[in-house]
C-alpha positions in Angstrom: 116.2 88.0 81.6 118.5 87.0 84.4 118.1 83.6 86.1 117.1 85.2 89.4 114.6 87.4 87.7 113.0 84.4 86.0 112.8 82.7 89.4 111.0 85.7 90.9 108.5 85.8 88.0 107.8 82.1 88.4 107.4 82.5 92.2 105.0 85.4 91.7 103.0 83.4 89.1 102.8 80.5 91.5 101.5 82.7 94.3 98.8 84.1 92.0 97.7 80.6 91.0 97.6 79.4 94.6 96.0 82.4 96.2 93.9 83.5 93.2 94.4 86.9 91.5 90.9 88.0 92.7 92.1 87.4 96.3 95.3 89.5 95.8 93.6 92.4 94.2 91.3 93.6 97.0 94.2 93.6 99.4 96.1 96.0 97.2 93.2 98.4 96.7 91.9 101.0 99.1 88.1 100.7 99.3 86.1 103.9 99.7 82.6 103.9 101.1 80.6 106.8 102.5 81.6 110.3 103.2 85.3 110.8 103.9 87.0 112.7 106.7 86.0 116.4 106.7 82.9 115.8 104.6 79.4 116.5 105.9 77.1 114.0 107.5 73.8 114.4 105.6 70.4 113.6 107.1 68.7 110.4 106.2 65.8 108.3 107.5 65.7 104.7 108.6 62.9 102.3 109.6 63.5 102.1 113.4 63.8 98.5 114.6 64.0 99.0 118.4 63.2 101.6 120.9 60.0 103.6 121.4 59.8 104.6 117.7 60.1 101.0 116.4 58.2 100.6 113.1 58.3 104.2 112.1 60.7 106.2 109.9 63.1 108.3 111.9 65.8 110.9 110.9 68.3 110.4 113.8 71.0 112.5 112.1 68.9 115.7 112.1 67.7 115.0 115.6 71.2 114.6 117.0 72.5 117.8 115.5 76.2 118.4 116.2 76.7 115.7 118.9 79.5 113.1 118.4 78.1 110.2 116.4 79.0 106.6 115.6 77.1 105.4 112.5 77.5 101.8 111.4 76.2 100.6 108.0 75.9 96.8 107.7 76.3 95.7 104.1 76.0 92.1 105.3 75.5 90.0 108.4 77.6 87.1 109.5 79.6 85.9 112.5 82.6 88.2 111.8 80.4 91.2 111.6 78.8 90.3 114.9 82.3 89.9 116.4 83.0 93.5 115.5 79.6 94.8 116.2 79.5 93.6 119.8 82.4 95.7 121.3 81.2 98.7 119.2 77.7 98.4 120.7 79.0 97.9 124.2 81.2 101.0 124.0 78.5 103.1 122.3 76.0 102.2 125.0 78.4 103.0 127.8 79.5 106.3 126.3 76.0 107.5 125.6 76.2 109.3 129.0 79.1 111.3 127.6 77.0 112.5 124.7 77.7 109.9 122.1 74.9 109.2 119.7 75.0 105.8 117.9 73.1 104.1 115.1 73.3 100.7 113.4 71.8 100.7 109.9 71.1 97.4 108.0 71.2 97.8 104.2 68.7 95.6 102.4 66.5 95.8 99.3 63.5 94.4 101.2 62.7 96.8 104.1 60.3 94.3 105.8 62.7 91.4 105.6 65.5 93.7 106.9 63.3 94.8 109.8 62.6 91.2 110.8 66.2 90.2 110.4 67.4 93.0 112.6 64.8 92.4 115.2 66.3 88.9 115.6 69.8 90.3 115.8 68.8 92.9 118.4 67.2 90.1 120.5 70.1 87.6 120.2 72.9 90.2 120.8 71.0 92.3 123.3 71.6 95.5 121.4 70.7 98.6 123.3 71.6 101.4 120.9 69.2 102.5 118.0 69.0 100.1 115.1 67.3 100.9 111.8 66.9 99.5 108.3 67.6 101.5 105.2 64.5 102.9 103.5 66.5 103.5 100.3 67.4 99.9 99.6 70.7 98.1 99.6 72.5 101.2 98.3 71.6 103.2 101.4 71.3 107.0 101.5 72.0 108.4 98.0 74.4 111.2 99.1 76.6 108.8 101.1 78.0 106.8 98.2 78.2 103.6 100.2 80.2 100.7 98.6 78.3 97.4 98.8 81.5 95.5 98.0 82.7 96.1 101.6 81.2 94.3 104.6 80.7 97.2 106.9 81.1 101.0 106.7 81.7 102.8 110.0 81.5 106.6 110.3 82.7 108.6 113.3 81.5 112.2 113.3 81.3 115.4 115.3 79.6 118.8 114.5 78.0 117.0 111.5 81.4 116.4 110.0 83.0 113.0 109.5 86.2 112.6 111.4 87.0 109.0 110.7 85.8 106.5 108.0 86.3 102.8 108.1 85.3 100.8 105.0 86.1 97.2 106.0 86.1 94.4 103.5 86.7 91.5 105.9 85.5 92.6 109.3 86.4 91.1 112.7 86.9 91.9 116.3 90.5 92.9 115.5 89.1 96.1 113.9 87.3 97.2 117.0 90.1 99.0 118.9 91.0 101.4 116.1 87.4 102.3 115.5 86.6 102.8 119.2 89.7 104.8 119.8 88.5 107.2 117.1 85.2 107.5 119.0 87.0 107.9 122.3 88.8 110.9 121.0 85.5 112.7 121.1 83.8 111.2 124.2 86.5 109.5 126.2 86.4 106.0 127.5 88.9 103.2 128.1 89.0 101.1 124.9 91.7 98.7 126.1 89.7 97.9 129.3 86.5 97.3 127.2 88.4 95.0 124.8 89.7 93.0 127.8 86.1 92.6 129.0 85.1 91.4 125.5 88.0 88.9 125.5 86.9 87.6 129.0 83.3 87.2 127.8 84.5 85.3 124.7 86.6 83.0 126.9 83.6 82.3 129.2 81.3 81.6 126.3 83.8 79.2 124.7 84.3 77.3 128.0 80.5 77.1 128.4 80.2 75.7 124.8 82.8 73.1 125.6 81.1 72.1 128.8 77.8 71.7 127.0 79.5 69.6 124.3 81.2 67.4 126.8 77.9 67.0 128.7 76.1 66.0 125.5 78.9 63.6 124.6 78.7 62.0 128.1 74.9 61.7 127.8 75.3 59.9 124.5 77.9 57.6 126.1 75.6 56.8 129.0 72.7 56.1 126.7 74.7 53.6 124.7 75.5 51.5 127.7 
């Protein structure tokens, strides 16, 4: 083997050791979760968490027929998921008047725990679109083939056909524009303007946190005198 080839092999080995082979592998793989573009959006029921039908099982998909839809399956809940969920929820709520139907579904093996968890999320985030909990456990609706190794699966559909599928392993606000532009293709809306509003809100929240922290620190300093 040539000297430069040996060097490349050693460099590659070092990267694998430092980063971890398990970390490199997911980045090289395409994760599939849920029906793909062109496939049908099959009906399924959820335990409604908010709205007038909270506490009952509802089949929103059948009810909404061929309207454009944004369906978000939450395989997990954390700060990064919330960062992506917020602009999606804002946009979905605002485009409801243009005919968009939206649903957030939390996948959990304990329906009652899932309901309580999402009730807290709805309250803390001020979510206004329908939220439900899977009645078929952590795997979700059987025909959907959801992949629980991803963090979130987002489906955009129209005429009961999936037009866009986003299976995201490591979710964040950076994923929001591409998702929302897929939705906007059906119902319009200015995604860039909305993301600017999200950024402004984040900046205000950060400044408020800093102000509270400084105030708390000042209070401690005054108390110690």
